[in-house]
N, C-alpha and C positions, 0 to 999 in steps of 0.2 A: 579499228582500235586494238591494241595488242592484247587486251584482256579477253577478246574473243578467241582464246588460244585453242590449239588443237589438243587432241586427247593425249598425245605423247608428252606435251609440256606439262599437262596436269599431273600425269603419272610421275614425271621427274620431280615436280615441285613437292608432291607428297613424300617421295623417297628422301629428298634432301631435307625436308622440314624436320623430321624426327632425328636425323643424324646431326644436323648442324645446331639445333637449339641448345643441346647440352653443352656445347663448346663455345657459345657466343661470348660469354662474359670474360673468357680468358684471352680473347683475341682483340686487343685494343691497340690504337696507334701509340707511337713512342711518346715519351714525356714531353718533348719539344712541341709536338702537335697538340697535345692536350693543354699545355700551358698557353697556347696561342688563342684559345677560346675563353671568353668570359661570359658565363651564363648566370641568369638569375635563378633558374630551377635548382632545387636541392638535388634532384635526381633526373638524369637525362640520358637518352640513347639516340644515336644515329645508326640505323641498320640498313644493310643491303637487303632490299625487299625480295630479291630473287633467291639469294643463297641463304639468307638468315644471318650472315656474318655481321657482328657488331663492329662498326667502323670507328665509333667514338662512344665512350661511356663515362659518365660522371655518377658515382655511387649507383651504378646500374642495377645492382642486386639488393639494394636497401628496400625493405617492405614499407610501403606508405599507402594511405588511402588514395583512391583514384577518382572519386566523385562520379560525374556522369559519363566519363569515358567508359564506365561499366556498360553503358548501353550498346557498345559495339557487340558485346557478347550476347546481350538480350536480343538484338536485331538479327544476328546471324543464326541464333538458335530458333527464333521465330520463323525465319525463312526456311530453315532446314526441317523443322518439326511439323509445320502446318501449311495448309494452302491459304492463299490470300483471301479466299472467299469465306474463311472461318468467321463465324459470328462471335464477336466478343461483347460480353455483357458487363457493364460496370457494376462492381459490388460496392457496398458501403465503404469497405476498406480502400478501394481504389479512389472513390470520390473524395475521401477524407485526406488524401495525400497533400503535403504542403506544396506551395509554389516552388518552382515554376510548374504550372499545371494547365491542362486543356480546359478544365472546368466541366468535365463530364458529370452527369447526374446518375445517382443510383438507379439501376435498371435500364439505363440508356444502352442501346446496342449500336455496334459499328462493325464494319468489315476490317479484318486484320490488315489487309493491304493498305487501307487508309491510315490506320493507326501507326504504321511504321514511319510515315512521314512526320506525324506528330512526335513520335519517339526520337527521331534522328535530326530533324530540322529545328524543332523548338525545344527538344529535351524535356518533354512533359513528364512529370513524375507519376501522375495518376494514370497516364497511358501505359507506362512501363508495368505498373501493377496489374492493370486490366489485361494486358497482353499475357503476362506471366500466369495469372489465374485462369485465363481462358485456355491456355495451352496445357498447363500441367495440373490445374485444379487448385493450387495454392502457391503463394510466394515461396514457401519452404520447399515444396516439391520442384519448383522451377529453379530455385537456387541450387538444388542437388544436381539438376541437369547442367547448370552452368559450371559447377565444380567438376563434374564428370568430364565435360568437354575440355576444361582447362587441363585436367590430368592427362587426357588423351594427347594434348598438344605439347606435353612435356613441361608444363608450368608447375613447378614444385613449391612456389611461394606466392600463390594467388588464392584468395579465399573470398567467395561471394556469399553475401547474406541477403542482399536486396537486388532487384532487377534494375533499379534506378540509380544506385550508387550513393544514396544518402548515407551519412555516417551511421554505422551500426556495429554492434558487438553482441556475440552470443557465446555459448560454451566452447565453440570452436575457435574463437578469436575475434579479431576485428576485421571488417570488410577492407581488403587491401590487395595490392599487387606490387610488382616492381616495374621499373621503366623497361627493363629488358623483356619481361614477360608481357607487358602491355603492348609493346611493339610486335612481339611474336603473335599475339592474338589478332592484331590488325593484319599482319602478314597472312595469317590463315584466312581471314575474312575476304581478302582481295586477290589472293593468288592460288589458294588451295581448295577452299570450300566449293562444292558443286553449285552453290548459290552466290558465288563471287560476283557475277555480272549483275544479279539482282541487288546485291548489297551496294554496289557502285551506283546503280541507277537511282536508288533511293537517296543515298548520301550526296549525290552530285546535283540533285534537283534543287533549284533556287526558290521556287514558290509552288505551293500545292494547296488546293481547296477541296474540301469534301463535306459531306453531310452525314448525320447519323442515319441509322436505318429508316427511321420514320420520315426523314426529309424535313423535319421541323427545324433543326438547328444546323447552321453552316459554320464551318471552321476553316480558317486560313492559316497556313504555316509559311514562315520565311526562314530560309537557311541562315543560321548564325555562325557558320564556319567562314570567317573572314579570310582565311588562308586560300580559299578557292579562287579569289580574285587578287591575291597578293603577289603570287609568283607564277611565271609561265611554267606550265606543266603540273600545277597543283591538281591533285587527283581526288582526294577524299580526306575526311578527318572528323574528329569529334572533340568538343570542348567539355569542360566540367568545372564545377566549383562547389565546395562546401566549406564550412568553417574550419574543419580539421584538415581537409585535403588542400585547401588553397586552390589557386587556378591550376588546372591540368589540361593537357592537350595530347592528342595522338593524331598524326596525319601522314599523308603520303604524297610524294612528288615523283613524276616520271618525265625524264628528259633524255634524249639521245640514247635510247635503249637502256637507260639506267633507272632503277626504281629505288628511291630512298624513303625510309620511314623514320619519323621522329616521334619520340615519346617523352613527355615532360610531366613530372610530378612535383607538387609544392612549388609552383612557379609564381610566387608572389601572392599577396593578399590585398584586399581593397586598401588603397586606391591604385593598385598596380595591375589592372586588368590587361594592359597591353604587353606585359613582360613576356607572356607566352608567345606572342607573335614575333617579337624581336629575337627570342631564343630559337624559335622555329626557323626563321629566316637565316640566322647565323649558322645553324647546323646544316641546313640544306645547302647554303652557299659553300660551306666548308667541304661538303661531300662532292658538289659539282666541280669544285676547283682542284680537288686532290685525288679523286678516285676514278679509275677507268676500268672497264671490264676486260678481264683476261681469262682465257680458257685454261683452267687449272689442269685439266686432263690432257692437254697437249704435251705435257712432260711424261706421258705414260711410259713406263720402263719396258725394255725388251725382256720377255720372259722365256728363258731357256726351258726345253722339255725336262720333266722330272724323271729321274731313274725309277724303274719299276722292278721290284724283286719278285722272282717266281712267276714272271709273266711271259706270254708268248711273244711279246715285244719288250725290249729292254728299257723303253722310255715311253712317256706319254706327253703329247703337246698340250700347252695350256692356252687359255684365252680369257679375255675380259670383255664385258659388255661394251659396245661402241657407244658410249654416252659422253657427250660434251658437258662438262660442268664449268660454267662461267662464274667468276667471282669478282667483285669490285675490289681493286687493290691500288695502292700507291705505287708509282713507278719504281721506287727503290726497294720495295719489299721483295724478299727472297723466298723461293719455293723449293721444295724437294719432295722425295718420295721415300717411303719405308716399306720394303717388301717382306712379308712373312710367309714362308713356305716350308714344308717339311723337307728333310734331306732326301727322302724317297717314299714310294708308295708300295704297299704289298698288293699283289694281284689277288683277285680280279679287280679291275678299275672300270667303273661305269662312266661313260661320257656324260658331261654336265654336272659332275660332282664338285661341290666347292671344296677346294683344298688349301686355300690361303687367302690373303688379303694384300691390297696395296693401299697404303695410307698416304694421302697428300698432305704436305706440311707447308704452312705459311709462317714465316718468321719464327721457326722453331716450334710452332704449336700445331698439333694434328687438327685438321679441319674436316676432311672427307675421306671415307674409306670405301673402296670398291672390292667386291669379292673376286677371287680368281677361280676359274673352273677348268676341269679337264676338257680337252677338245676332241677326245676320241676314247674308245673303250679298249681295254687290254684284258684278254682272257687269261685265266690261270693255266699254267702248264699241267696237262692231264694226260692220261693214257692215249686217247684218240689223237691228241696233238703229237705225242711222241711217235706213235705208229705212222702217222702221215709223214713225219720227218724222215723216218727210216725208209719208207717206200720211195720218197723223193730221191734219197741218196742212192738207192739201188737202181733207179730208172735213169739216172744221169748218164 
């Protein structure tokens, strides 16, 4: 499976994640492509899961509540912050959470590894609070971790109050995200996080049974992500619903070495529970039909040596990292590059010094920037150098 990726792909994914996220919302398909889609969701995104490029967006940056899609952040933080053998004890607060719930009792204990299936397969609200309190000490402290992680991922319009996604508001605002940022969080969960494989293993499980620590009570979980059996290549996802958020969904599909992510917010209210599935299918089919992977960096420009003033050599060669950056694009989309370099460099020049950048352009919009480095050192002209030159001239 491609998600058992090697270390170099992980490093590249991390590098691309932070660069591409800030540019996502500006890179959308043309008007004719957008008009061809008819979606129920108020806000929607189709994203290239490998590069982070948004392929289609409908009000992609509008802040809206996201219901239980929140739990993808709860799950990845739990995986990253704690070991699966962590004992989680249900508090009165956890046990009092509204349905949908596991039905845990105050004082009941569980292993964290078991609760993650309750969290992601059944979307239990009491489980989310129990996990949050067991890891961070309180819901508030866990929410702070959630917001910290969101900020690290470049999410500037996401705000977490609860670990389960129930509608909430405090002095900082309402519990919300945007479709673009929700897709970005899922992208982190499955391609960048060191716990990506564990996240996928949990969310792809169809059935799971466990007991509390005492062995007295047995719980069974069934995966409610219908998308997993809806399309070939369906990879993972999470549903959500509250009265304010409506039906929400975030999911991923992988086919022919292409990874597509879909995020939907406010995708209908009862009795339109299936709208999210039709929107997901339409967006995924749109991506499969229109986008192919192209190596953006294959158009790497030839870099001429830079002049050096006052140096023992009059110029210094340049280099760029040999990194292939592949992006999903439509056949008709045009690419280009923009090189930014100084006119010259003063000596001394040290090898490996960044001296400029090359920015790759898609349809007139900057997408990815690579640094340009010096490929050699150039020493400054000094007295010993001049003496050596004189000696060489006399000995010829």
